[in-house]
N, C-alpha and C positions, 0 to 999 in steps of 0.2 A: 912553415905552415903545412900541416898534414890534415886535409879536409876529410880523409877517410876515417879519421879519429872522431867519433861522435861528439866528444867533449869540445874539441876545437871547432867543429862545424856548428854546434849549438851556440858556442861563444860568438862566432862571426854573425850568425843569424840574429842573435839577441842584440848585438852591438848595432846592427843596422835596422832593428825593429821590423824585420821581415816576418810576414805571416803566410803560412802555406795556403794555397788556394785549392779548394776541393774541385771547383769547376775546371781548373787547369790541370787537375790530376797530378799535382807535384809530389814526387817522391825522389829524394836525393840519395844516390848510391853512396854507401859508406863501407864497402868491402873492398880492400885493396887487391885481393886476388882476382876478383871479378873485373876491376878496373884494368889490371894487367892483361887479363885474357881478352878484353874488348880491344885494347890497343894492338895486341898480337894478332887477333882475328882480323883486324882491319888491314893488316899487311902493309903498313906504311913505313917510310923512312924519311930522311931529311929532303929527299927529292919530291916528296908528295905534299899536296895540300889537303886539308880536311875541312869539310863543311859539317859542322856539328849543329844539330837541330835540337834545341832545348837544353842549354848548358846548365840551367839551374844555378847552383852556387859556384860552378866552375870546377868541381872536383875532377870530373873526367876531362874537362878542357885542359887543365894543367898537365895531366898525363899525356894527352895528345900533343900538346905543345912541346913537351920534352922529346918527343919522337919525330914529329912531322916538321916540315919546313915552314908551314904556315897553317894557322887554324882560324877560320872565320865561324863564329858561333852566332846563330840566329835565335833570338829569344823574344817571345811575345810579351813577357811580363816586365814592364818598364820599372816596376818597384824593385827589381833586382839590380838596377844600374849601379848604385853606390857600392853594393855588396860585391858585384863582379869587378868593379874598378879596383877594389882592394885585393881580392883573391887572385886576380890576373895581373897585378901591377908589375911583377917581375918577369913577365913574358912579353917581350917586344914583338914576337911572332904570332900573338893571339889578339884577335879583334872581335868585338861584339857588335852585332847589328840588331837593333831592336825593331822587330817586324813580325808579322804573321806570315809564316812560310807559305801558307796556302794562298796568300794574296801577293806574293813576291814573284817578280820575273826572275826565276832561278837561273835560267840560261844567261841572262844579262849579268846577274850577280857573279856567277862563276867566271865569265869572261873578264869582268872588271877586277876581281880579287885575285884570281889564280893564273890568268893568262894561259901559258902553255903547260902548266903543271898538271900531272895526273891527279885526279881528285877522288877521294873516298868520302862517302857520307857516313856519319856516325850519329845515332840518335837514341836517346832514352826519353820516350814520349808517352803521353797518356794513350792507353790502348785504343780508345775510340778513334783516334786520328792517325795511328801508325800505318794501317793498311792503305787508307786514301793517299797518304804522302808517298808511300812506296810505289803505288800504282801511278801517281803523278810523274815520278821520275822515269818509270819504265815505259809507260804508254806514250809519253812525250819524247822518249829517247833523249833525255837530258844527258849530256856527256860526262858521266861519272863512271869510274871503274868498278866501284863496289858500294854496297850499302850494308853497314853493320848496325843492326837495330835490336833494341830490347823490346820484346813483345810478350804477350801472355803465352804461357807454355802451350796451350792448345792451338793458338794461331801459328806458332813456330812449327808445330807438328803438321799442321795443314799445309804450310808452305813447302815443307820438305817431303811431303808424302808421295809415295809411288802409286801407280795405278793398281786398283784391286782392293786397297785397304779402305777402312771406314773414314779415315782422315782425308782421303783424296777427293778433291773437288775443283771448282772453278778457280780458286785461289792457287791451288797446287799447279794447275795447268798454266796459268798466267805467269807464275814465278819461273817455272821450268822452260817456258818459251823464251824469256828474256835473260835468265840468269842460271848460274849453278849454285844451288843453296847448300850451306853447310852449318850444322848446329855447332856453336862455339862452346857454350856452357849454360848452366842453369843458375838462377839466383832466387833463393828463398826470401820470403817477406822480411826476415830479420836483417837482410843486406841493405835495407833502405831506411831512410828517415823522412817522414813517418812510414810505418810499415803498411804496405798494401795488403789487401785481403787474399791475393792469389800469388802463386809462384810465377816467375818470369823466366824467359829463355832468351839468350843472345844468339842471333843467327846472322851469318854473313851471306849476302847475295852477290856473287861475283858476276858482273854484267858481261854477257857474251859479246864477241865482236859482231856476230850476226845471230839472228834467232835460231833456236835449236832445230827447228823444222822449217821446210819451205812450204808456203801456202799462197795461193793466188790472192786471197783477200782475208787478211788477219781479222778485220773487224767482223766480217761475216762468220769466220770460224769461232770467234768468241761469243757471238750470238748463239751459235749452235751449242757451245759449251755451257753457256748460262742456261739455255733451255734444258740441257741434259741434267744439270745439277739443281735446277730450280724445283724440280719435282722428282727427287731421288728415288722414291718408291715406285715410280712408273717405269715401264720399259722404255728404252730409248726411242722405240718406234712411236709409242704413245706420247712421250714427252715432246718430241720434235713435231709431230703432226698437230699438237695442240699448243704450240709455243706462242707466247705473247710477243716474241721478238722477231720471228720470221713466219711467213705463211707457207707451209709445205703440205702437199697432198700426201696422205698416208701411203699411197701406192708408190710415190716417188721415194719416200724414205725407205720403204721395204725393199725396193729395187736397189737402192744405193747400198744398204746393209748387205744384201745378197751378193752384190758385185765385189764386196770386200771380204766375203766369206764369213760374215758375222751373223749370228742367229738373231731372228726377229725378237726374241725374248731377252736379249742382252740389255743390261743397264749401263748408264754412262760411266760409272766408276771402273768398269772393266776395260775401257778404251784408253790407250796411251795417247799422248799428244800427237804422235804421228798418225794414229788412227783418226783422230778428230780432223787433222789437216787433210787427209785423203777424203774423208767423208764430206768435209766442207767443199772441197774442189769439185766433187761429184754433184753436190746439191745446189751449189751456187747458181747455176743457170736456171734451176727450177724454182728457186726461192723468190718470193715476192714480199717486199716490205709491207707490214700490216697497214701502214697509213696510205698505201697505194691501192689497197683492195677496194 
């Protein structure tokens, strides 16, 4: 069975009476070279476990199972049960769990299914849910070694962006705090069935053993970062002194910027993550949570 062959995939889909769901954003990958690059980008071998989110028809699941020691695929669409039972029948090391990943105790699932194996996350998901899922893993420090995900091209560019560019923002800072991002490959609409309207990019986020910068209060730092990029056209001085996330006196922000040798007219996109960490540590004693005002 070669599911990257559109004729074979369509035959399986028709045999099981499956209908694509627009609300679930289902687009099945049918390009073998992209499948190979995803597996390679995940950096797995037989000693690894893979948590796949959104297996669809099992096209990528089969490739992962050929390379990894164990694959556990979490799928929200129960109508795929019989189809996946057929496409994964030959893979004893592949298991499907029908659940909503956003309502699943992921830490418990990993402990149950993989025990002491290093785990890589691989996902081809609807764009609207990809970033929340990534941040769920990173912010909750769920013990996985990497996340290799298919995302909209512009989102991947934001994830991998460096300070100073137009794509650099709060997502870039969050990703670089927890991981080392690397673009794996791009996938045009014709690589999927049915075809989406936009191009996609595969990116691997290798989770760091410890955050890339030291900061006394990461939650406060990310409030500063959200404030800086929530109003991109404003100077950092004005964005922080009028932040909806923290209450800071303009004079305190000005003094903090000056102590770091930063001009009062600078904008958030010019600051590195290290700059934000230093700024956060200076401002933290002076900040007041808005609800405490």
